[in-house]
All heavy atoms as an XYZ file, in Angstrom:
709
protein
N      39.921    -47.743     32.874
C      40.970    -46.886     33.372
C      41.658    -46.213     32.178
O      41.970    -46.852     31.187
C      41.978    -47.742     34.172
C      42.969    -46.922     34.951
S      44.117    -47.920     35.947
C      43.079    -48.486     37.272
N      41.884    -44.915     32.278
C      42.522    -44.154     31.201
C      43.981    -44.561     31.058
O      44.600    -45.061     32.000
C      42.423    -42.667     31.492
N      44.534    -44.326     29.866
C      45.921    -44.713     29.586
C      46.894    -44.071     30.569
O      47.842    -44.716     31.030
C      46.282    -44.343     28.159
N      46.671    -42.804     30.911
C      47.580    -42.133     31.846
C      47.494    -42.769     33.242
O      48.499    -42.861     33.938
C      47.288    -40.642     31.914
O      45.989    -40.407     32.408
N      46.308    -43.198     33.628
C      46.153    -43.867     34.919
C      46.828    -45.240     34.911
O      47.428    -45.644     35.901
C      44.675    -44.009     35.284
C      44.011    -42.699     35.626
C      42.525    -42.877     35.844
O      41.858    -43.563     35.063
N      42.009    -42.262     36.887
N      46.727    -45.943     33.783
C      47.402    -47.237     33.658
C      48.913    -47.065     33.768
O      49.585    -47.825     34.461
C      47.052    -47.911     32.332
C      45.708    -48.600     32.246
C      45.437    -49.042     30.816
C      45.653    -49.778     33.191
N      49.445    -46.070     33.080
C      50.886    -45.813     33.120
C      51.323    -45.472     34.530
O      52.334    -45.979     35.018
C      51.247    -44.685     32.159
N      50.550    -44.630     35.203
C      50.874    -44.254     36.576
C      50.835    -45.468     37.492
O      51.704    -45.652     38.338
C      49.869    -43.199     37.049
C      50.428    -42.218     38.032
C      49.445    -41.092     38.289
O      49.197    -40.288     37.377
O      48.937    -41.042     39.426
N      49.850    -46.317     37.302
C      49.730    -47.527     38.112
C      50.907    -48.464     37.865
O      51.489    -48.999     38.807
C      48.411    -48.233     37.794
O      48.330    -49.456     38.477
N      51.253    -48.661     36.587
C      52.387    -49.526     36.274
C      53.681    -48.954     36.819
O      54.521    -49.690     37.346
C      52.500    -49.760     34.760
C      51.638    -50.921     34.293
O      51.597    -51.947     34.991
O      51.021    -50.800     33.230
N      53.872    -47.641     36.709
C      55.082    -47.036     37.262
C      55.132    -47.214     38.774
O      56.171    -47.574     39.328
C      55.160    -45.548     36.916
C      55.769    -45.200     35.575
C      55.702    -43.698     35.327
C      57.198    -45.680     35.462
N      54.014    -46.989     39.441
C      53.966    -47.139     40.901
C      54.254    -48.571     41.318
O      55.037    -48.809     42.250
C      52.596    -46.721     41.441
O      52.389    -45.352     41.235
N      53.630    -49.519     40.644
C      53.862    -50.920     40.987
C      55.294    -51.327     40.663
O      55.922    -52.070     41.406
C      52.856    -51.809     40.267
C      51.470    -51.578     40.799
C      50.573    -52.781     40.605
O      51.020    -53.872     40.307
N      49.285    -52.570     40.801
N      55.802    -50.823     39.525
C      57.181    -51.103     39.167
C      58.153    -50.569     40.213
O      59.091    -51.263     40.620
N      57.925    -49.349     40.653
C      58.786    -48.764     41.682
C      58.736    -49.552     42.982
O      59.768    -49.777     43.627
C      58.385    -47.311     41.941
C      58.913    -46.292     40.961
C      58.228    -44.947     41.161
C      60.416    -46.145     41.114
N      57.537    -49.964     43.359
C      57.396    -50.746     44.596
C      58.206    -52.030     44.493
O      58.978    -52.373     45.398
C      55.919    -51.060     44.857
C      55.667    -51.825     46.150
C      54.183    -52.109     46.365
N      53.517    -52.745     45.238
C      53.632    -54.043     44.931
N      54.374    -54.844     45.661
N      52.987    -54.544     43.899
N      58.059    -52.733     43.380
C      58.811    -53.975     43.190
C      60.310    -53.715     43.095
O      61.119    -54.476     43.642
C      58.315    -54.697     41.932
C      56.911    -55.281     42.026
C      56.432    -55.719     40.653
C      56.878    -56.437     43.008
N      60.675    -52.643     42.427
C      62.080    -52.270     42.279
C      62.710    -52.040     43.650
O      63.789    -52.559     43.950
C      62.154    -51.008     41.421
C      63.474    -50.774     40.770
N      63.599    -49.945     39.697
C      64.720    -51.219     41.034
C      64.861    -49.898     39.323
N      65.558    -50.654     40.119
N      62.037    -51.283     44.487
C      62.544    -51.006     45.837
C      62.635    -52.261     46.693
O      63.458    -52.332     47.601
C      61.685    -49.951     46.535
C      61.855    -48.582     45.975
N      63.005    -47.837     46.097
C      61.007    -47.815     45.250
C      62.870    -46.680     45.492
N      61.663    -46.642     44.962
N      61.804    -53.236     46.388
C      61.832    -54.505     47.125
C      62.850    -55.481     46.550
O      63.032    -56.570     47.079
C      60.439    -55.152     47.115
C      59.409    -54.364     47.885
C      58.003    -54.924     47.716
O      57.747    -55.804     46.890
N      57.070    -54.401     48.499
N      63.495    -55.086     45.455
C      64.510    -55.936     44.848
C      63.980    -56.941     43.845
O      64.723    -57.808     43.396
N      62.725    -56.834     43.472
C      62.126    -57.736     42.487
C      62.306    -57.123     41.090
O      61.394    -56.506     40.533
C      60.645    -57.966     42.790
C      60.396    -58.551     44.141
N      60.742    -59.843     44.465
C      59.857    -58.006     45.259
C      60.423    -60.077     45.720
N      59.877    -58.977     46.226
N      63.508    -57.281     40.556
C      63.876    -56.578     39.326
C      63.088    -57.038     38.114
O      62.685    -56.213     37.283
C      65.380    -56.716     39.079
C      66.272    -56.144     40.192
C      67.737    -56.352     39.841
C      65.962    -54.682     40.458
N      62.855    -58.324     37.978
C      62.105    -58.808     36.812
C      60.667    -58.287     36.828
O      60.137    -57.883     35.792
C      62.115    -60.337     36.747
C      63.479    -60.898     36.383
O      64.271    -60.198     35.720
O      63.758    -62.058     36.774
N      60.053    -58.295     37.996
C      58.687    -57.780     38.109
C      58.626    -56.289     37.813
O      57.721    -55.820     37.119
N      59.603    -55.549     38.330
C      59.658    -54.113     38.068
C      59.817    -53.864     36.578
O      59.122    -53.023     35.993
C      60.809    -53.484     38.851
N      60.723    -54.607     35.954
C      60.967    -54.440     34.515
C      59.690    -54.689     33.717
O      59.404    -53.962     32.753
C      62.080    -55.372     34.051
N      58.915    -55.676     34.112
C      57.657    -55.970     33.410
C      56.711    -54.776     33.447
O      56.058    -54.456     32.449
C      56.976    -57.189     34.015
O      57.734    -58.340     33.769
N      56.626    -54.119     34.592
C      55.742    -52.955     34.706
C      56.274    -51.781     33.884
O      55.505    -51.087     33.221
C      55.551    -52.556     36.169
C      54.638    -53.469     36.904
N      53.267    -53.417     36.760
C      54.891    -54.471     37.775
C      52.710    -54.353     37.518
N      53.680    -55.007     38.146
N      57.577    -51.550     33.918
C      58.156    -50.461     33.128
C      57.963    -50.736     31.633
O      57.648    -49.829     30.860
C      59.636    -50.272     33.433
C      59.946    -49.980     34.885
C      61.134    -50.417     35.460
C      59.065    -49.270     35.702
C      61.438    -50.144     36.782
C      59.351    -49.009     37.036
C      60.547    -49.451     37.575
O      60.840    -49.193     38.890
N      58.132    -51.989     31.235
C      57.932    -52.358     29.825
C      56.476    -52.181     29.409
O      56.195    -51.814     28.260
C      58.403    -53.788     29.579
C      59.915    -53.907     29.618
C      60.422    -55.333     29.663
O      59.636    -56.254     29.984
O      61.622    -55.518     29.397
N      55.543    -52.420     30.327
C      54.122    -52.215     30.018
C      53.850    -50.743     29.738
O      53.086    -50.406     28.822
C      53.252    -52.714     31.172
N      54.474    -49.860     30.510
C      54.323    -48.428     30.255
C      54.876    -48.094     28.869
O      54.249    -47.390     28.080
C      55.040    -47.588     31.331
C      55.023    -46.103     30.963
C      54.415    -47.806     32.697
N      56.065    -48.620     28.573
C      56.716    -48.315     27.299
C      55.985    -48.920     26.110
O      56.058    -48.384     25.004
C      58.175    -48.774     27.333
C      59.039    -47.981     28.317
C      60.407    -48.625     28.470
C      59.153    -46.534     27.892
N      55.244    -49.999     26.312
C      54.443    -50.574     25.228
C      53.331    -49.601     24.827
O      52.961    -49.528     23.654
C      53.853    -51.915     25.652
N      52.827    -48.861     25.802
C      51.777    -47.877     25.520
C      52.360    -46.543     25.069
O      51.753    -45.841     24.278
C      50.902    -47.673     26.759
C      50.001    -48.851     27.063
C      49.029    -48.543     28.191
N      49.675    -48.258     29.469
C      50.043    -49.176     30.355
N      49.857    -50.447     30.112
N      50.616    -48.826     31.487
N      53.525    -46.185     25.617
C      54.154    -44.903     25.297
C      55.669    -45.096     25.255
O      56.335    -44.983     26.279
C      53.781    -43.841     26.333
C      54.421    -42.491     26.048
O      55.083    -42.328     24.989
O      54.264    -41.577     26.878
N      56.216    -45.395     24.083
C      57.650    -45.664     23.963
C      58.541    -44.488     24.350
O      59.737    -44.669     24.564
C      57.841    -46.000     22.480
C      56.489    -46.280     21.950
C      55.513    -45.562     22.827
N      57.968    -43.290     24.461
C      58.750    -42.109     24.812
C      58.558    -41.672     26.265
O      58.887    -40.531     26.603
C      58.400    -40.949     23.877
C      58.876    -41.195     22.459
O      59.904    -41.879     22.281
O      58.208    -40.713     21.520
N      58.070    -42.545     27.110
C      57.910    -42.187     28.520
C      59.298    -42.150     29.161
O      59.947    -43.187     29.307
C      57.020    -43.200     29.246
C      56.740    -42.773     30.674
O      57.685    -42.798     31.496
O      55.594    -42.414     30.962
N      59.787    -40.969     29.555
C      61.153    -40.884     30.058
C      61.354    -41.572     31.406
O      62.414    -42.155     31.641
C      61.413    -39.382     30.152
C      60.058    -38.765     30.267
C      59.127    -39.674     29.511
N      60.349    -41.533     32.277
C      60.507    -42.167     33.585
C      60.636    -43.678     33.451
O      61.543    -44.282     34.025
C      59.329    -41.817     34.503
C      59.319    -40.355     34.900
O      60.405    -39.750     35.023
O      58.211    -39.806     35.058
N      59.735    -44.288     32.691
C      59.796    -45.741     32.511
C      61.081    -46.146     31.800
O      61.681    -47.175     32.125
C      58.578    -46.227     31.726
N      61.529    -45.316     30.852
C      62.763    -45.615     30.121
C      63.957    -45.606     31.074
O      64.789    -46.525     31.064
C      62.967    -44.601     28.982
O      61.829    -44.646     28.112
C      64.211    -44.907     28.180
N      64.053    -44.573     31.883
C      65.169    -44.476     32.826
C      65.117    -45.593     33.864
O      66.137    -46.224     34.161
C      65.172    -43.114     33.511
S      66.655    -42.837     34.521
N      63.942    -45.834     34.402
C      63.813    -46.872     35.431
C      64.138    -48.257     34.875
O      64.802    -49.054     35.553
C      62.415    -46.831     36.038
C      62.151    -45.602     36.913
C      60.660    -45.443     37.172
C      62.933    -45.701     38.211
N      63.709    -48.535     33.655
C      64.059    -49.813     33.045
C      65.572    -49.891     32.849
O      66.183    -50.938     33.071
C      63.320    -50.005     31.719
C      63.572    -51.327     31.004
C      63.203    -52.530     31.875
C      62.807    -51.362     29.688
N      66.176    -48.779     32.460
C      67.622    -48.741     32.337
C      68.322    -49.009     33.661
O      69.337    -49.719     33.714
N      67.770    -48.488     34.733
C      68.357    -48.726     36.057
C      68.246    -50.207     36.441
O      69.175    -50.775     37.020
C      67.694    -47.821     37.085
C      68.036    -46.353     36.847
S      67.037    -45.203     37.810
C      67.578    -45.572     39.470
N      67.118    -50.824     36.101
C      66.975    -52.263     36.349
C      68.030    -53.030     35.560
O      68.706    -53.919     36.097
C      65.554    -52.763     35.981
C      65.505    -54.279     35.904
C      64.525    -52.260     36.978
N      68.174    -52.682     34.285
C      69.170    -53.384     33.461
C      70.576    -53.191     34.020
O      71.380    -54.126     33.997
C      69.080    -52.913     32.006
C      67.757    -53.234     31.347
C      67.435    -54.717     31.369
N      66.155    -54.984     30.739
C      65.224    -55.760     31.252
N      65.428    -56.384     32.403
N      64.093    -55.958     30.622
N      70.862    -52.003     34.545
C      72.161    -51.770     35.190
C      72.329    -52.736     36.370
O      73.362    -53.390     36.506
C      72.239    -50.317     35.654
C      73.534    -49.957     36.303
N      73.758    -48.715     36.819
C      74.669    -50.648     36.542
C      74.980    -48.656     37.328
N      75.536    -49.825     37.178
N      71.328    -52.823     37.201
C      71.394    -53.707     38.368
C      71.512    -55.175     37.968
O      72.060    -55.975     38.718
C      70.170    -53.495     39.258
C      70.174    -52.148     39.951
C      68.875    -51.913     40.676
O      67.845    -51.624     40.073
N      68.929    -52.039     41.992
N      71.004    -55.509     36.803
C      71.080    -56.885     36.316
C      72.375    -57.156     35.550
O      72.571    -58.255     35.054
C      69.868    -57.199     35.430
C      68.569    -57.229     36.199
C      67.359    -57.403     35.299
O      67.298    -56.887     34.189
N      66.370    -58.144     35.798
N      73.222    -56.141     35.440
C      74.492    -56.311     34.758
C      74.434    -56.149     33.252
O      75.426    -56.394     32.569
N      73.308    -55.733     32.731
C      73.157    -55.503     31.287
C      73.537    -54.052     31.001
O      72.696    -53.202     30.701
C      71.725    -55.787     30.851
C      71.295    -57.230     31.047
C      69.847    -57.456     30.659
O      69.372    -56.824     29.688
O      69.183    -58.255     31.342
N      74.837    -53.768     31.102
C      75.299    -52.389     31.088
C      75.104    -51.688     29.753
O      74.738    -50.507     29.722
C      76.759    -52.332     31.522
C      77.016    -52.851     32.949
C      78.494    -52.804     33.265
C      76.204    -52.066     33.967
N      75.324    -52.376     28.655
C      75.125    -51.745     27.347
C      73.674    -51.319     27.186
O      73.386    -50.187     26.775
C      75.539    -52.697     26.211
O      76.923    -53.015     26.373
C      75.309    -52.071     24.847
N      72.763    -52.195     27.533
C      71.330    -51.866     27.434
C      70.974    -50.758     28.420
O      70.177    -49.868     28.101
C      70.490    -53.120     27.690
C      69.012    -52.909     27.501
C      68.674    -52.652     26.035
N      67.223    -52.500     25.908
C      66.645    -51.565     25.180
N      67.356    -50.731     24.473
N      65.338    -51.484     25.126
N      71.562    -50.784     29.598
C      71.301    -49.742     30.594
C      71.697    -48.373     30.055
O      70.928    -47.409     30.153
C      72.056    -50.045     31.883
N      72.888    -48.286     29.467
C      73.358    -47.008     28.920
C      72.444    -46.539     27.792
O      72.109    -45.354     27.704
C      74.834    -47.116     28.464
C      75.247    -45.922     27.617
C      75.747    -47.255     29.677
N      72.016    -47.458     26.941
C      71.095    -47.091     25.855
C      69.809    -46.490     26.406
O      69.355    -45.435     25.958
C      70.750    -48.313     25.005
C      71.866    -48.837     24.157
C      71.521    -50.187     23.512
O      70.385    -50.687     23.687
O      72.395    -50.731     22.822
N      69.209    -47.182     27.367
C      67.922    -46.741     27.908
C      68.053    -45.441     28.693
O      67.274    -44.499     28.479
C      67.332    -47.834     28.799
C      66.783    -49.050     28.071
C      66.633    -50.232     29.028
C      65.455    -48.721     27.400
N      69.011    -45.370     29.580
C      69.147    -44.174     30.407
C      69.566    -42.984     29.544
O      69.092    -41.864     29.747
C      70.118    -44.413     31.569
C      69.604    -45.558     32.466
C      70.283    -43.143     32.401
C      70.623    -46.062     33.477
N      70.430    -43.232     28.558
C      70.814    -42.167     27.637
C      69.622    -41.643     26.860
O      69.481    -40.435     26.628
N      68.730    -42.544     26.469
C      67.508    -42.129     25.759
C      66.624    -41.274     26.668
O      66.089    -40.254     26.246
C      66.750    -43.352     25.263
C      65.438    -43.028     24.578
C      64.893    -44.217     23.807
N      63.508    -44.096     23.471
C      62.965    -43.184     22.692
N      63.718    -42.247     22.160
N      61.673    -43.160     22.434
N      66.489    -41.692     27.918
C      65.686    -40.911     28.866
C      66.283    -39.516     29.044
O      65.551    -38.515     29.065
C      65.592    -41.630     30.204
N      67.606    -39.447     29.164
C      68.278    -38.147     29.326
C      68.094    -37.280     28.086
O      67.951    -36.054     28.194
C      69.759    -38.359     29.626
N      68.068    -37.891     26.912
C      67.840    -37.129     25.682
C      66.389    -36.641     25.610
O      66.125    -35.529     25.123
C      68.171    -37.987     24.467
N      65.462    -37.454     26.089
C      64.054    -37.060     26.082
C      63.784    -35.909     27.054
O      62.954    -35.046     26.791
C      63.158    -38.254     26.449
C      63.006    -39.344     25.397
C      62.374    -40.591     26.009
C      62.172    -38.841     24.219
N      64.470    -35.945     28.197
C      64.269    -34.929     29.240
C      65.617    -34.451     29.771
O      66.027    -34.818     30.863
C      63.434    -35.498     30.379
C      61.975    -35.759     30.081
C      61.178    -34.496     29.699
N      61.225    -33.445     30.678
C      60.343    -33.281     31.650
N      59.331    -34.089     31.774
N      60.480    -32.274     32.502
N      66.320    -33.631     28.986
C      67.643    -33.165     29.414
C      67.616    -32.312     30.676
O      68.655    -32.086     31.291
C      68.147    -32.369     28.204
C      66.963    -32.073     27.380
C      65.934    -33.122     27.680
N      66.437    -31.877     31.093
C      66.303    -31.055     32.295
C      66.256    -31.873     33.584
O      66.153    -31.308     34.664
C      65.028    -30.212     32.184
C      63.767    -31.052     32.063
O      63.793    -32.069     31.329
O      62.743    -30.700     32.685
N      66.365    -33.190     33.500
C      66.290    -34.045     34.691
C      67.686    -34.529     35.089
O      68.226    -35.474     34.510
C      65.370    -35.232     34.434
C      63.945    -34.796     34.153
C      62.980    -35.612     34.917
N      61.632    -35.139     34.731
C      60.599    -35.931     34.500
N      60.774    -37.229     34.422
N      59.401    -35.427     34.378
N      68.294    -33.892     36.085
C      69.655    -34.247     36.469
C      69.797    -35.688     36.954
O      70.857    -36.295     36.797
C      70.014    -33.253     37.571
C      68.770    -32.540     37.932
C      67.759    -32.788     36.861
N      68.756    -36.245     37.512
C      68.817    -37.632     37.981
C      69.084    -38.613     36.857
O      69.767    -39.621     37.046
N      68.542    -38.324     35.685
C      68.787    -39.188     34.529
C      70.267    -39.157     34.163
O      70.867    -40.187     33.866
C      67.976    -38.748     33.322
C      66.478    -38.877     33.427
C      65.671    -38.368     32.438
C      65.856    -39.491     34.510
C      64.292    -38.481     32.487
C      64.482    -39.595     34.583
C      63.699    -39.091     33.563
O      62.341    -39.208     33.631
N      70.856    -37.956     34.189
C      72.269    -37.808     33.830
C      73.167    -38.476     34.876
O      74.179    -39.090     34.525
C      72.615    -36.335     33.649
C      71.860    -35.704     32.530
N      72.229    -35.852     31.209
C      70.725    -34.959     32.525
C      71.363    -35.204     30.447
N      70.436    -34.671     31.213
N      72.783    -38.382     36.137
C      73.546    -39.049     37.194
C      73.496    -40.563     37.013
O      74.527    -41.247     37.140
C      73.002    -38.646     38.568
N      72.323    -41.086     36.693
C      72.187    -42.534     36.474
C      72.990    -42.974     35.265
O      73.618    -44.042     35.272
C      70.712    -42.905     36.286
O      69.998    -42.673     37.475
N      72.997    -42.154     34.228
C      73.782    -42.467     33.037
C      75.268    -42.493     33.382
O      75.998    -43.401     32.967
C      73.502    -41.449     31.931
C      74.270    -41.626     30.629
C      74.014    -43.000     30.019
C      73.898    -40.517     29.650
N      75.714    -41.531     34.168
C      77.111    -41.499     34.589
C      77.500    -42.743     35.362
O      78.583    -43.308     35.147
N      76.639    -43.189     36.244
C      76.926    -44.407     37.019
C      77.022    -45.631     36.112
O      77.906    -46.478     36.295
C      75.852    -44.617     38.092
C      75.850    -43.608     39.231
C      74.629    -43.821     40.120
C      77.137    -43.709     40.047
N      76.127    -45.719     35.148
C      76.161    -46.856     34.223
C      77.421    -46.822     33.368
O      78.053    -47.860     33.127
C      74.906    -46.865     33.353
N      77.817    -45.641     32.922
C      79.038    -45.512     32.127
C      80.270    -45.869     32.954
O      81.190    -46.534     32.467
C      79.156    -44.096     31.554
C      78.205    -43.775     30.401
C      78.147    -42.275     30.155
C      78.625    -44.524     29.144
N      80.294    -45.447     34.209
C      81.409    -45.817     35.094
C      81.484    -47.326     35.261
O      82.569    -47.903     35.242
C      81.260    -45.150     36.459
C      81.662    -43.700     36.463
C      81.555    -43.085     37.843
O      80.980    -43.664     38.757
N      82.089    -41.887     37.984
N      80.331    -47.949     35.419
C      80.302    -49.404     35.581
C      80.831    -50.114     34.337
O      81.366    -51.217     34.429
C      78.880    -49.878     35.904
N      80.695    -49.463     33.178
C      81.209    -50.033     31.924
C      82.688    -49.757     31.737
O      83.274    -50.176     30.754
C      80.447    -49.453     30.732
C      79.043    -49.962     30.591
S      78.266    -49.345     29.076
C      79.034    -50.416     27.870
N      83.278    -48.998     32.669
C      84.683    -48.655     32.524
C      84.923    -47.496     31.576
O      85.957    -47.410     30.938
N      83.952    -46.608     31.513
C      84.046    -45.440     30.634
C      83.972    -44.165     31.465
O      83.050    -43.360     31.333
C      82.925    -45.494     29.591
C      83.092    -46.686     28.644
C      81.864    -47.076     27.855
N      81.254    -46.001     27.088
C      80.141    -46.177     26.373
N      79.555    -47.373     26.326
N      79.617    -45.189     25.699
N      84.951    -43.958     32.363
C      84.876    -42.829     33.297
C      84.921    -41.454     32.623
O      84.305    -40.519     33.110
C      86.071    -43.029     34.217
C      87.024    -43.846     33.426
C      86.162    -44.731     32.550
N      85.637    -41.316     31.515
C      85.715    -40.015     30.840
C      84.335    -39.585     30.339
O      83.955    -38.426     30.464
C      86.708    -40.061     29.688
N      83.585    -40.534     29.798
C      82.239    -40.226     29.312
C      81.294    -39.947     30.478
O      80.403    -39.119     30.374
C      81.688    -41.374     28.482
C      82.356    -41.532     27.142
C      81.852    -42.755     26.417
O      80.716    -42.691     25.896
O      82.586    -43.750     26.385
N      81.493    -40.652     31.580
C      80.595    -40.469     32.712
C      80.772    -39.090     33.332
O      79.834    -38.516     33.854
C      80.797    -41.558     33.762
O      82.026    -41.400     34.431
N      81.984    -38.548     33.260
C      82.225    -37.217     33.809
C      81.513    -36.143     33.025
O      81.107    -35.127     33.568
C      83.730    -36.931     33.843
N      81.349    -36.384     31.735
C      80.664    -35.397     30.896
C      79.203    -35.354     31.269
O      78.539    -34.374     31.202
C      80.815    -35.765     29.425
């Protein structure tokens, strides 16, 4: 299987587990994508969302912020970053 197919498979499986609430399993799949391509914006953002749900807010902001920097044209990344910043008690930054 080609690397792009592996990444797509891991992202799909990660999303399925994420939607089912299996955060650790989802994180494992997102991390597998990032092990092959550390600059994959989707896996970076999704892993950040998992960390947010797990209460690891500092790590969530780091990951989601990185995804937003990699793909500034994706408004969903910025919305997720805003939510993570709000959860950290940083509403002024989240508004930006």
